[in-house]
C-alpha positions in Angstrom: 23.0 7.8 16.7 20.1 5.5 17.0 18.8 4.8 20.3 17.3 2.1 21.6 13.3 2.0 21.6 12.4 3.1 24.9 9.0 1.5 25.4 8.2 3.4 28.7 7.7 6.6 27.3 4.4 8.2 26.2 5.7 7.8 22.6 7.7 5.1 21.9 10.9 5.6 19.9 14.3 5.4 18.7 15.2 8.4 18.3 16.1 10.1 21.3 12.8 12.2 21.6 13.4 12.9 25.1 16.6 14.4 24.0 14.8 17.3 22.2 12.1 18.7 24.7 10.5 20.8 21.9 9.8 18.2 19.7 8.4 16.0 22.3 6.0 18.2 23.2 4.7 19.2 20.0 4.4 15.4 19.1 2.9 15.0 22.7 0.6 17.8 21.5 -0.2 16.0 18.3 -0.9 12.8 19.9 -4.7 13.5 21.5 -5.6 14.9 17.8 -4.8 11.5 16.2 -6.4 9.6 18.9 -9.5 11.6 18.4 -9.2 10.8 14.4 -8.3 7.3 15.4 -11.7 6.6 17.1 -13.5 8.5 14.8 -12.1 7.3 11.4 -10.6 3.9 12.6 -11.9 1.0 12.9 -15.7 1.0 13.5 -16.2 2.0 17.4 -17.6 -1.3 18.7 -14.1 -2.8 18.2 -12.1 -0.1 19.7 -12.5 -2.1 23.3 -12.1 -5.7 22.1 -8.5 -7.4 22.4 -7.1 -8.3 19.2 -4.0 -10.4 19.1 -1.3 -8.1 17.4 2.4 -7.7 16.8 3.8 -4.5 18.2 7.5 -3.2 16.7 9.9 -3.3 19.6 13.0 -3.3 17.9 14.0 -2.3 14.1 16.5 -5.5 13.7 15.7 -8.2 11.1 15.1 -10.9 14.1 12.8 -10.6 17.2 11.5 -7.2 16.4 7.9 -7.5 17.3 5.8 -8.8 20.1 2.4 -10.6 19.8 -0.1 -10.1 22.4 -3.7 -9.0 22.9 -4.0 -5.1 22.6 -6.8 -2.6 22.4 -6.5 -0.9 19.6 -6.3 2.5 21.4 -3.6 1.6 23.5 -1.2 0.1 20.5 1.9 1.4 20.7 2.5 4.0 18.0 5.8 4.9 17.8 9.0 6.5 15.9 11.1 3.9 14.4 14.1 4.7 12.4 16.8 1.9 11.0 20.2 2.5 12.5 22.4 5.5 10.8 24.9 4.4 8.6 28.4 5.9 9.3 29.7 8.0 6.4 26.3 7.2 4.0 26.5 9.4 0.9 24.2 10.5 -1.6 23.6 7.1 -3.7 22.4 9.1 -7.3 21.6 12.3 -9.0 23.7 15.5 -9.0 24.3 15.1 -5.6 26.0 11.2 -6.2 28.8 10.7 -3.6 28.1 13.9 -1.3 27.7 13.2 2.1 23.8 12.0 3.0 21.8 15.2 4.4 20.9 14.5 8.0 18.8 18.2 7.8 16.3 19.4 5.1 18.8 21.3 2.3 17.0 24.5 1.6 16.6 24.5 -1.9 14.9 21.1 -1.9 12.6 21.7 1.0 9.4 22.1 -0.8 9.7 19.4 -2.8 11.1 17.0 0.6 8.1 18.3 2.0 5.8 17.5 -0.9 6.8 14.5 -1.3 6.5 13.5 2.6 2.9 14.9 3.0 1.8 12.8 -0.3 3.2 9.7 1.5 2.1 10.4 4.9 -1.7 10.7 3.2 -1.8 7.6 1.9 -1.6 5.9 5.6 -4.5 7.5 7.4 -6.5 7.3 4.0 -6.5 3.5 3.6 -7.5 3.4 7.2 -10.6 5.6 6.7 -11.4 3.2 3.5 -11.7 0.4 5.7 -12.9 1.2 8.8 -16.4 -1.0 8.1 -14.9 -3.9 6.9 -15.0 -5.7 10.5 -18.7 -5.9 10.4 -18.3 -8.3 7.2 -15.3 -10.0 8.4 -14.9 -13.7 7.1 -13.4 -15.0 10.3 -11.9 -14.0 13.1 -8.6 -14.4 11.6 -9.1 -12.0 8.7 -10.4 -9.5 11.2 -7.3 -9.5 13.4 -5.3 -9.2 9.8 -7.4 -6.4 9.0 -6.7 -4.7 12.5 -2.7 -5.5 11.9 -2.6 -3.9 9.0 -4.4 -0.5 10.1 -2.9 -0.1 13.1 0.5 -0.5 11.4 -1.0 2.3 8.6 -1.3 4.3 11.3 2.1 3.7 12.8 3.2 4.9 9.1 1.6 8.0 9.5 3.6 8.5 12.8 6.6 8.0 10.7 6.0 10.8 8.5 4.5 13.5 11.0 7.7 12.6 13.0 9.9 14.0 9.9 7.4 16.7 9.1 7.5 18.0 13.1 11.5 17.6 13.5 12.5 19.2 10.1 9.9 21.3 8.6 9.3 24.0 11.6 5.7 25.5 11.4 4.9 24.3 8.1 5.5 21.2 9.0 3.2 21.0 12.1 0.3 22.6 9.9 0.8 19.8 7.2 1.0 17.0 10.3 -2.7 18.7 11.4 -3.7 18.7 7.4 -3.2 15.0 7.5 -5.8 14.4 10.3 -8.3 16.5 8.4 -8.6 15.3 4.8 -11.1 12.2 4.3 -11.2 9.3 2.1 -13.9 9.9 -0.8 -14.9 13.3 0.6 -15.9 15.7 -1.8 -14.6 18.9 -0.1 -11.3 17.8 1.2 -10.3 13.9 0.0 -7.0 12.5 0.0 -4.2 13.4 -2.3 -4.0 10.3 -4.5 -7.0 8.8 -6.1 -6.7 5.1 -5.0 -7.2 6.1 -1.9 -10.3 7.8 -2.2 -12.0 4.5 -3.5 -14.5 2.8 -1.7 -13.2 -0.5 0.1 -16.6 -2.0 1.6 -16.2 -5.4 0.5 -13.2 -8.1 1.5 -12.4 -8.4 -2.3 -11.8 -5.3 -2.6 -9.7 -5.3 0.5 -7.7 -7.9 -0.8 -7.1 -6.7 -3.8 -6.2 -3.2 -2.5 -3.2 -4.6 0.0 -2.1 -7.1 -2.8 -1.9 -4.1 -5.5 -2.2 -0.4 -3.7 0.1 -1.8 -0.8 2.5 -2.9 -3.6 2.6 0.7 -5.0 3.3 1.6 -1.4 6.3 -1.4 -1.3 8.2 0.7 -4.3 7.6 4.2 -3.3 9.1 3.0 0.1 11.8 1.2 -1.6 12.6 4.6 -3.9 12.4 6.9 -1.1 14.9 4.5 1.0 17.2 5.0 -1.2 17.1 9.0 -0.7 20.0 11.7 0.3 17.8 12.8 3.1 18.9 10.1 5.9 16.1 10.4 8.0 13.5 9.7 5.2 15.5 6.8 4.0 16.1 5.4 7.5 12.3 5.9 8.0 11.3 4.1 4.8 13.7 1.0 5.6 11.8 0.0 8.7 8.3 0.7 7.2 9.2 -1.9 4.6 9.2 -4.5 7.4 6.0 -4.2 8.5 4.4 -3.4 4.7 5.3 -6.7 3.6 2.8 -8.3 5.8 0.0 -6.0 4.5 0.9 -7.6 0.7 0.8 -11.2 2.6 -2.8 -10.3 3.6 -3.8 -9.7 0.3 -2.3 -11.9 -1.8 -2.8 -15.3 0.7 -6.5 -13.7 1.1 -7.2 -13.8 -2.7 -5.4 -17.0 -3.2 -8.0 -18.5 -0.7 -11.0 -16.9 -2.5 -9.7 -18.5 -5.6 -8.9 -21.9 -4.0 -12.5 -21.4 -2.7 -13.9 -21.0 -6.2 -12.3 -23.7 -7.5 -13.9 -26.1 -4.9 -17.2 -24.5 -5.6 -17.0 -24.8 -9.4 -16.5 -28.5 -9.2 -19.9 -28.8 -6.7 -21.9 -27.4 -9.8 -23.0 -28.9 -12.7 -22.3 -25.6 -15.0 -18.8 -24.9 -12.8 -20.5 -21.8 -11.4 -18.8 -21.0 -8.3 -21.5 -17.9 -7.9 -24.3 -20.2 -7.8 -22.8 -22.0 -5.0 -22.4 -18.9 -3.2 -19.0 -17.9 -4.0 -16.9 -15.6 -6.0 -16.6 -16.5 -9.6 -12.9 -16.4 -11.1 -14.3 -14.0 -13.8 -15.4 -11.6 -11.6 -12.4 -11.9 -9.6 -10.5 -11.0 -12.8 -12.7 -8.0 -13.2 -11.6 -7.0 -9.7 -7.8 -7.5 -10.6 -8.1 -5.4 -13.7 -9.7 -2.4 -11.6 -7.3 -2.5 -8.6 -4.2 -3.5 -10.6 -4.8 -0.1 -13.0 -6.1 2.3 -10.4 -2.7 1.5 -8.4 -0.9 1.8 -11.2 -1.6 5.3 -11.6 -0.2 6.3 -8.0 3.7 6.1 -10.0 2.4 9.1 -12.0 2.5 10.1 -15.9 5.1 8.0 -18.2 7.0 11.1 -19.1 7.5 12.9 -15.9 9.7 16.2 -15.5 8.7 15.9 -11.3 10.3 12.4 -11.6 13.3 13.5 -13.1 13.8 16.3 -10.5 13.1 14.2 -7.7 16.2 11.9 -9.4 18.7 14.7 -9.9 18.3 16.3 -6.4 19.0 13.2 -4.9 15.6 13.0 -2.9 14.2 9.5 -4.5 16.0 7.0 -6.4 15.2 3.8 -8.2 14.0 0.8 -6.2 17.6 -1.0 -5.3 19.3 2.0 -6.7 22.5 1.0 -5.1 22.0 -2.9 -5.7 20.7 -3.0 -9.1 22.5 -0.2 -11.1 26.0 0.9 -11.7 25.2 4.2 -13.7 23.7 6.5 -10.7 23.9 9.5 -12.8 21.2 8.6 -15.2 22.1 11.4 -17.7 23.0 9.6 -20.9 20.6 6.6 -21.1 16.9 6.3 -22.8 14.2 4.4 -22.0 11.7 3.1 -24.9 8.2 3.9 -24.2 5.0 3.4 -26.7 3.2 6.4 -26.8 -0.4 7.7 -28.8 1.0 10.1 -31.7 -2.2 11.0 -34.3 -4.2 8.0 -33.1 -1.4 5.4 -33.0 0.9 4.0 -30.5 4.5 4.6 -31.7 7.6 3.5 -29.9 9.9 6.6 -28.8 12.9 7.2 -26.6 12.5 9.2 -23.3 15.1 10.3 -21.7 16.2 8.1 -18.8 16.0 10.7 -16.0 12.2 11.7 -17.3 11.5 8.1 -17.5 11.7 7.2 -13.4 8.0 6.7 -13.0 8.1 4.1 -15.9 11.1 2.3 -14.5 9.6 2.1 -11.0 6.5 0.8 -12.9 8.5 -1.9 -14.5 9.9 -3.3 -11.2 6.0 -2.9 -9.9 4.9 -5.1 -13.0 7.4 -7.7 -12.6 6.9 -8.4 -8.7 2.9 -8.2 -9.3 3.8 -10.8 -12.4 5.1 -13.4 -9.6 1.8 -12.9 -7.5 -0.6 -13.7 -10.7 1.8 -16.7 -11.2 1.1 -17.9 -7.8 -2.8 -17.5 -8.0 -2.8 -19.4 -11.2 -1.0 -22.3 -9.9 -3.7 -22.4 -7.4 -6.0 -22.8 -10.1 -4.1 -25.3 -12.4 -3.5 -27.5 -9.2 -7.2 -27.8 -8.6 -8.0 -28.4 -12.1 -10.1 -26.2 -13.2 -9.3 -24.2 -16.8 -9.0 -20.8 -16.4 -6.2 -18.2 -16.0 -6.0 -14.7 -14.4 -3.8 -12.2 -16.4 -2.5 -9.1 -15.7 -3.9 -6.4 -17.8 -1.7 -3.9 -19.9 0.0 -1.2 -18.0 -2.3 1.3 -20.5 -5.7 -0.2 -19.6 -7.7 1.9 -17.5 -5.5 4.6 -16.9 -6.8 7.9 -14.9 -3.0 9.5 -14.8 -0.5 9.9 -17.4 -0.1 9.8 -21.1 -2.6 6.9 -21.8 -5.5 8.4 -19.4 -7.0 10.6 -22.3 -7.1 7.3 -24.5 -8.9 3.9 -24.3 -7.1 0.8 -24.3 -8.1 -2.9 -23.9 -6.8 -5.1 -21.2 -4.0 -6.2 -23.8 -3.5 -3.0 -24.2 -4.8 -2.1 -28.0 -6.1 1.5 -29.0 -9.5 1.1 -29.4 -12.7 3.7 -29.8 -15.1 4.9 -27.2 -17.9 3.0 -28.5 -15.7 -0.3 -28.1 -15.1 0.5 -24.6 -18.6 1.1 -23.6 -19.6 -2.0 -25.3 -16.9 -4.0 -23.5 -16.6 -2.1 -20.1 -18.8 -4.5 -18.1 -16.5 -7.5 -19.3 -13.6 -6.1 -18.0 -14.0 -4.3 -14.9 -16.5 -4.6 -11.8 -20.2 -4.3 -12.5 -22.9 -3.2 -10.3 -24.2 -6.8 -10.3 -20.5 -8.0 -9.2 -20.9 -5.4 -6.1 -24.8 -6.3 -5.2 -23.3 -10.2 -4.9 -20.7 -9.4 -3.0 -23.1 -7.6 -0.5 -25.0 -10.7 -0.2 -22.0 -12.6 1.0 -20.4 -10.3 3.4 -21.6 -11.7 6.7 -19.4 -11.8 9.8 -18.2 -15.0 11.1 -16.4 -14.7 14.5 -16.7 -18.3 16.1 -12.9 -19.3 16.0 -12.2 -21.7 13.4 -14.8 -20.5 11.4 -14.4 -19.4 8.1 -17.3 -17.8 5.3 -18.7 -19.9 3.0 -16.6 -17.9 0.3 -13.1 -18.4 1.6 -11.0 -21.6 2.3 -9.0 -21.0 5.7 -5.4 -20.6 5.5 -3.0 -23.2 6.0 -1.7 -21.7 9.4 -2.3 -19.4 12.1 -0.1 -16.3 13.3 2.9 -16.7 15.1 2.8 -20.1 15.6 -1.0 -20.1 16.7 -3.7 -22.7 15.4 -6.1 -21.4 12.8 -8.8 -21.9 15.4 -6.9 -19.4 18.0 -9.0 -16.6 19.0 -7.2 -13.7 17.5 -10.0 -11.2 18.5 -11.8 -11.5 21.6 -15.2 -9.8 21.5 
């Protein structure tokens, strides 16, 4: 049974860590290695001694689960929090449907489970590394605080996966946990496992796009793992989703505020040129959107995937909302219609349902993302500006899967290499785009003040005013 969180322990937890002295010692040994990584690769060093108005988890319930106060990031209460166990929980899908959920790792699925936990765990420190220098160009203290909140929670999510590795995978798990601190985002020799987590995030437009699109991939990966027949993994991911929601809010609202300011600046310019007025143009926002959406789509894996089929069959990784959304939890008989390239043409084919599990999860992701685009377009429409942001086709700019071997325009039409080369700079960020962003990225720290290119938020954090001193420098 889950215990109450013990905040007085060296590693706060609700898994009765003190009841397993061997595991507790192992994690306490890992703690200084983690802090060494955090101080080296976390937010740039001058901010480590700042008091930051952060939320810290104190419970796993939906009400009153977080405490807000000034905290120095190295003193943040990294912890291990699992949702309460459900008595009588069963495996919800696949070949083991309706069997008792596993409290220990089944031997035949050990390698698959370890792989999926390591891959998820690797994304958490990677994003911290990608964002470590952003505070130096924060557009406000409010935004700087949100960046740091995302960072410390990604660090806590790493702890969640490391706990599973230490507690269920023995020496192999301990070695994998160490390796999570050794890889580096963008490093040519020891890169992070997944491509999106090696991309540079060195400006705030990219940060907000990352937290909108890449963290949204994280949401759906966690939703699918929260269905897992391996009960400790499911319970861990359930609570991580609570924190992940804030990361997506930071991104979506951040882009919304850039759009709002762009529309204001367009009205000030005789040519409706936000860039000329010191802002970020809507077409540049569209190009960044195209990039981060397509890069994040790659994280779901190939369209036709035997690995995805095996994860589902084994009961390790289900569909998002598996128990609520679907009646057939075996997926043995159905098919999924998918357009694939055959002899230079897009042809619709029927793919067995289990082999299409990545694409089914991608469908949910796209549907959720379309709602975000709709909200952004409403901001543009209400401003009176005539422009519409669009979500590119799932086939556009793919580096993983069936579409990666071909070129497509944003509408999903198959095109040749020459057409791609001619149009690429109208569809994806350019060197001029990045250079322009560099001219805008200056740090603003005075409470209540915001950079010229972004609108302030409507409300502050946890009932505090927008002009509250969220970071004490």
